[in-house]
C-alpha positions as CSV (number, residue, x, y, z in Angstrom):
1,X,0.0,0.0,0.0
2,X,1.4,3.5,-0.9
3,X,2.3,5.8,2.0
4,X,-0.4,8.1,3.2
5,X,0.0,11.8,4.1
6,X,0.2,10.9,7.8
7,X,3.0,8.5,7.1
8,X,5.1,11.3,5.6
9,X,4.0,13.9,8.2
10,X,5.2,11.6,11.0
11,X,8.7,11.6,9.6
12,X,9.2,15.2,10.3
13,X,10.6,16.8,13.3
14,X,9.8,20.4,12.9
15,X,12.9,22.4,13.8
16,X,12.4,25.6,15.9
17,X,16.3,25.9,16.9
18,X,17.4,29.1,14.9
19,X,18.7,31.3,17.8
20,X,17.1,34.5,16.2
21,X,13.7,33.2,16.5
22,X,11.4,35.3,18.5
23,X,8.7,33.9,20.8
24,X,6.2,34.7,18.3
25,X,8.1,32.6,15.9
26,X,8.3,29.7,18.4
27,X,4.7,29.8,19.2
28,X,3.5,30.0,15.6
29,X,6.0,27.0,14.8
30,X,4.4,25.0,17.4
31,X,0.9,25.7,16.0
32,X,2.1,24.9,12.5
33,X,3.3,21.6,13.7
34,X,0.0,20.5,15.2
35,X,-1.8,21.7,12.1
36,X,0.4,19.5,9.9
37,X,0.3,16.7,12.6
38,X,4.0,16.0,12.3
39,X,6.2,13.6,14.5
40,X,7.5,16.3,17.0
41,X,8.7,19.8,17.4
42,X,12.3,20.1,18.3
43,X,12.6,23.5,20.1
44,X,15.2,25.5,21.9
45,X,15.5,24.1,25.6
46,X,14.4,27.3,27.2
47,X,11.0,27.1,25.5
48,X,10.3,23.5,25.9
49,X,7.9,23.9,28.8
50,X,5.8,26.2,26.7
51,X,6.0,24.0,23.7
52,X,4.8,21.0,25.8
53,X,1.8,22.9,26.8
54,X,0.9,24.1,23.1
55,X,1.2,20.5,22.0
56,X,-1.0,19.0,24.8
57,X,-3.9,17.1,23.3
58,X,-2.1,16.4,19.9
59,X,-0.3,13.7,18.5
60,X,2.9,15.9,18.0
61,X,5.6,15.1,20.6
62,X,7.8,17.9,22.2
63,X,11.5,17.3,21.8
64,X,14.8,19.4,22.4
65,X,18.5,19.3,22.1
66,X,21.3,18.3,24.4
67,X,24.8,19.4,23.9
68,X,23.8,21.4,20.8
69,X,25.3,22.4,18.5
70,X,28.9,21.3,19.0
71,X,28.7,18.4,21.5
72,X,31.5,19.7,23.7
73,X,29.6,20.1,26.9
74,X,30.9,18.0,29.8
75,X,29.1,14.8,30.1
76,X,27.5,15.9,33.4
77,X,26.3,19.0,31.8
78,X,24.5,16.9,29.1
79,X,23.1,14.8,31.7
80,X,21.8,17.7,33.6
81,X,20.3,19.1,30.4
82,X,18.6,15.9,29.8
83,X,17.1,15.7,33.3
84,X,15.7,19.2,33.0
85,X,14.4,18.5,29.4
86,X,12.5,15.4,30.9
87,X,11.1,17.6,33.7
88,X,10.0,20.2,30.9
89,X,8.1,17.5,29.1
90,X,10.4,16.3,26.4
91,X,9.5,12.8,24.9
92,X,12.6,12.6,22.6
93,X,16.2,14.1,23.1
94,X,18.7,15.0,20.3
95,X,22.1,14.9,21.6
96,X,25.3,15.8,20.0
97,X,28.3,13.6,20.3
98,X,31.5,14.9,21.5
99,X,32.9,15.7,18.1
100,X,36.4,16.5,19.4
101,X,36.6,13.2,21.2
102,X,35.3,11.4,18.0
103,X,38.0,12.8,15.9
104,X,40.6,12.1,18.6
105,X,39.2,8.5,18.4
106,X,38.8,8.3,22.4
107,X,36.0,5.9,22.0
108,X,35.6,5.0,25.8
109,X,34.9,8.6,26.3
110,X,32.6,8.7,23.5
111,X,30.7,5.8,24.6
112,X,30.4,7.0,28.2
113,X,29.2,10.4,27.1
114,X,26.3,8.9,24.9
115,X,25.4,6.4,27.5
116,X,24.9,9.0,30.3
117,X,22.0,10.6,28.3
118,X,20.6,7.4,26.9
119,X,20.5,5.4,30.2
120,X,18.8,8.5,31.9
121,X,16.3,8.9,29.0
122,X,15.4,5.2,28.7
123,X,14.9,4.9,32.5
124,X,12.3,7.8,32.2
125,X,10.6,6.2,29.1
126,X,12.0,8.7,26.7
127,X,13.9,8.3,23.4
128,X,17.3,9.6,22.1
129,X,18.6,10.5,18.7
130,X,22.3,10.7,18.6
131,X,23.7,13.4,16.3
132,X,27.0,12.6,14.7
133,X,27.7,15.8,12.6
134,X,28.9,13.8,9.7
135,X,30.3,16.8,7.8
136,X,33.3,16.6,10.1
137,X,33.9,12.9,10.0
138,X,35.3,10.3,8.0
139,X,33.5,7.1,7.2
140,X,35.3,5.0,9.8
141,X,34.2,7.5,12.6
142,X,30.5,7.1,11.2
143,X,30.7,3.4,11.4
144,X,32.3,3.3,14.8
145,X,29.4,5.5,16.2
146,X,26.8,3.5,14.6
147,X,28.3,0.3,16.3
148,X,28.5,2.2,19.8
149,X,24.8,3.3,19.4
150,X,23.7,0.0,18.6
151,X,25.4,-1.4,21.7
152,X,23.8,1.4,23.8
153,X,20.4,0.9,22.3
154,X,20.1,4.4,20.8
155,X,16.6,4.9,19.3
156,X,18.1,6.8,16.3
157,X,21.3,7.8,14.9
158,X,21.1,11.3,13.2
159,X,23.3,12.6,10.4
160,X,23.7,16.4,11.5
161,X,22.6,19.3,13.7
162,X,21.7,21.3,10.6
163,X,24.2,24.1,11.6
164,X,27.6,22.5,10.6
165,X,29.2,22.9,7.2
166,X,27.1,20.2,5.5
167,X,23.9,18.3,6.3
168,X,22.5,14.8,5.3
169,X,23.7,13.2,2.1
170,X,22.3,10.0,0.4
171,X,25.7,8.4,0.7
172,X,25.8,9.1,4.6
173,X,22.3,7.9,5.1
174,X,23.1,4.6,3.1
175,X,26.2,4.1,5.2
176,X,24.3,4.5,8.5
177,X,21.4,2.3,7.5
178,X,24.0,-0.5,6.6
179,X,25.9,-0.1,9.9
180,X,23.2,0.2,12.6
181,X,21.9,-2.9,14.3
182,X,18.2,-4.1,14.8
183,X,16.1,-1.4,16.7
184,X,18.3,1.6,15.8
185,X,16.5,4.0,13.3
186,X,18.1,6.7,11.1
187,X,17.3,10.4,11.1
188,X,18.2,12.9,8.3
189,X,18.7,16.5,9.2
190,X,20.0,19.3,7.0
191,X,19.4,19.3,3.2
192,X,16.0,17.7,3.0
193,X,14.0,20.5,1.7
194,X,11.5,19.1,-0.8
195,X,8.8,16.3,-1.0
196,X,10.7,14.3,-3.7
197,X,13.6,14.0,-1.2
198,X,11.4,13.1,1.7
199,X,10.0,10.4,-0.4
200,X,13.4,9.1,-1.5
201,X,14.8,8.7,1.9
202,X,11.7,7.1,3.2
203,X,12.1,4.4,0.4
204,X,15.7,4.0,1.7
205,X,14.5,3.2,5.2
206,X,15.1,6.7,7.0
207,X,12.2,7.1,9.6
208,X,12.7,10.8,10.6
209,X,13.8,14.0,9.1
210,X,14.6,17.3,10.9
211,X,13.0,20.2,8.7
212,X,12.4,23.8,9.0
213,X,10.6,23.8,5.4
214,X,7.9,21.6,6.9
215,X,4.8,23.5,5.7
216,X,6.3,23.8,2.0
217,X,7.2,20.0,2.0
218,X,3.8,18.8,3.4
219,X,1.9,21.1,1.3
220,X,3.7,19.6,-1.8
221,X,2.7,16.0,-0.4
222,X,-1.0,17.1,0.0
223,X,-1.1,18.3,-3.6
224,X,0.5,15.1,-4.9
225,X,-1.7,12.9,-2.9
226,X,-4.8,14.9,-4.1
227,X,-5.5,16.5,-0.8
228,X,-6.7,20.0,0.0
229,X,-4.2,22.6,1.5
230,X,-4.1,23.2,5.2
231,X,-5.2,26.8,5.0
232,X,-5.5,27.6,8.8
233,X,-1.9,26.8,9.6
234,X,0.2,29.8,10.9
235,X,3.5,30.3,8.8
236,X,6.7,30.0,11.2
237,X,9.7,31.8,10.1
238,X,12.5,29.2,9.1
239,X,15.6,31.2,8.5
240,X,18.4,28.8,7.8
241,X,19.3,25.5,9.6
242,X,17.9,22.0,8.8
């Protein structure tokens, strides 16, 4: 059976992470996410509690970032961020690996750093997406991270923050899909800006996509599927990122 509109909408984590976004932008972005019934809103941590309130009663999950965007926070800081995010209602956490330690191939440190957030989140019934920032890594780093995340039972591995020098590529998505174990999904972030690309990565096996062009992509999906536009949705600013 062909995918439905909801199948595509539930791939999208609507990104509200651009630091220049105002409260009005964040409010309208949450309302847009509800109107289009996406998977989640990934919002700046300081506005997460309000986001949780705005999404109450919908099927859209509140989510936020940990160690964003460079991953260089101390592990205990990442753990504290995760604790506060859970208190504020986050159902999913997008954490950045320590890129410096990955490039230094200090794999014990990298594994402990990731485990600190995953263990805490899973104990609270929450899910974790581990962000690699592939634009700075070699294939051997990406493969090793996939192995570590599989061992730690991460829920997703994710290509990028959307704020590095590059985002998701088809080659990286294919590599990650090939090297994660059972139960670990793959999320694309950065570079998926139209419905054609969203369809392509879904066909590959990618289950989530970070996006700021949510409205444009899903209106394109609705046109292609013969559905009317969602005229009542507020338009949220989406300057750069994702």
